[in-house]
C-alpha positions in Angstrom: 162.9 6.6 -17.6 163.0 10.3 -17.1 159.8 12.3 -16.2 159.5 16.0 -16.5 159.4 17.5 -12.9 155.8 18.7 -13.3 154.5 15.3 -14.4 156.5 13.5 -11.8 155.2 15.7 -9.0 151.6 15.0 -10.2 152.2 11.3 -10.3 153.6 11.1 -6.8 150.9 13.3 -5.4 148.2 11.2 -7.2 149.7 8.0 -5.8 149.8 9.3 -2.3 146.2 10.5 -2.5 145.1 7.1 -3.8 146.9 5.4 -0.9 145.2 7.6 1.6 141.8 6.9 0.1 142.3 3.2 0.0 143.6 3.2 3.7 140.3 4.9 4.6 138.5 1.9 3.2 139.9 -0.5 5.8 137.2 -2.3 7.6 136.6 -1.1 11.2 137.4 -3.4 14.1 134.6 -5.3 15.9 133.5 -3.1 18.8 130.6 -3.5 21.1 128.3 -1.7 18.6 129.9 -2.6 15.2 128.9 -5.7 13.4 130.2 -7.2 10.1 127.7 -8.0 7.4 128.1 -11.7 8.0 127.0 -11.2 11.6 123.8 -9.3 10.8 120.6 -11.2 11.3 122.3 -14.1 13.1 121.2 -15.6 16.4 123.5 -14.9 19.3 123.5 -16.3 22.8 123.1 -13.8 25.5 124.4 -14.1 29.0 124.5 -11.5 31.8 127.3 -10.6 34.1 129.2 -8.0 36.1 132.5 -6.4 35.1 135.3 -7.5 37.5 138.1 -5.6 35.8 138.7 -3.4 32.7 142.3 -2.8 31.5 143.1 -0.5 28.6 145.1 -2.3 25.8 146.4 -1.4 22.3 145.1 -3.6 19.5 147.8 -3.8 16.9 147.2 -2.4 13.5 147.0 -4.3 10.2 150.4 -5.6 9.0 149.3 -7.4 5.9 150.7 -4.6 3.9 148.1 -4.6 1.2 147.6 -0.9 1.0 150.6 0.5 2.9 153.3 -1.7 1.3 151.9 -1.3 -2.2 151.5 2.4 -2.1 154.9 2.9 -0.5 156.5 0.7 -3.1 154.9 2.6 -5.9 155.9 6.0 -4.5 159.4 4.8 -3.6 159.9 3.3 -7.1 158.7 6.4 -8.9 160.8 8.6 -6.7 163.9 6.3 -7.1 163.6 6.2 -10.9 164.3 9.9 -11.1 167.7 9.5 -9.6 170.6 8.9 -12.0 170.4 7.5 -15.5 170.6 4.1 -17.1 171.3 1.2 -14.7 171.8 3.6 -11.8 168.2 4.8 -12.3 166.9 1.2 -12.4 168.8 0.3 -9.2 167.5 3.4 -7.5 164.0 2.6 -8.5 164.2 -0.9 -7.0 165.8 0.4 -3.8 163.2 3.1 -3.6 160.4 0.6 -4.1 161.7 -1.7 -1.3 162.3 1.2 1.1 158.9 2.7 0.2 157.2 -0.6 0.8 158.8 -1.0 4.3 157.8 2.6 5.3 154.3 2.1 3.9 153.8 -1.1 5.9 154.9 0.7 9.1 152.6 3.7 8.4 149.6 1.3 7.7 150.3 -0.5 11.0 150.3 2.7 13.0 147.3 4.2 11.2 145.1 1.1 11.9 146.1 0.6 15.5 143.1 0.8 17.8 142.4 1.6 21.5 141.0 -1.5 23.2 140.3 -2.9 26.6 140.5 -6.3 28.2 137.3 -6.8 30.1 136.9 -9.6 32.7 133.3 -10.5 33.5 131.7 -12.8 36.1 128.6 -14.3 34.5 125.4 -14.9 36.4 126.2 -18.7 36.4 129.6 -18.0 38.2 131.8 -18.4 35.2 134.5 -15.8 34.6 135.5 -14.7 31.1 137.9 -12.2 29.7 137.4 -10.5 26.3 139.5 -8.0 24.4 137.6 -5.6 22.2 138.0 -2.2 20.6 136.8 0.8 22.6 134.2 2.9 20.8 133.8 6.6 21.5 136.0 6.4 24.6 133.3 4.3 26.3 135.4 2.2 28.7 133.7 -0.4 30.9 133.9 0.1 34.6 134.2 -2.3 37.5 130.8 -3.2 38.9 128.8 -2.5 35.7 126.1 -4.9 34.6 126.7 -6.1 31.0 125.6 -8.6 28.4 127.9 -11.1 26.7 126.8 -11.7 23.2 128.3 -14.8 21.5 128.0 -16.5 18.2 130.5 -19.2 17.3 133.9 -18.1 18.3 133.0 -14.4 18.3 132.0 -12.7 21.5 131.5 -9.1 22.6 130.5 -7.3 25.7 127.8 -4.6 25.6 125.7 -2.6 28.0 
């Protein structure tokens, strides 16, 4: 399949723009102040404690490849299809789609990586817990701060 250069350029640019828009739709991580819709209006237990340690960590990005792999494969396939003619063009399209998918997945992982911190808290009952959560607005917890631990089911978060 041979595309005129102008049409090809528009298709590739449109596909890249669509991938960027879709990657912006990725749901934010659960931070101390961000709640999912399913968490809204649900009762949480509240316990009080003191921060014993706070260590910066990196929370890995999404690697499910839904947006990155798909968009990369589309762009790679379209770009590859412009190389050669006949069977050579088909082979180049397949190779371009595979390579594009791999690159797209890596880009998605890097783009969705988050700054987090592991916070160890001694609760008022003497129990010690450690929770990893995303950092919001560079607001890192500090040793000695009084905090609340909010918990519902298996989801917990530390807030001021």
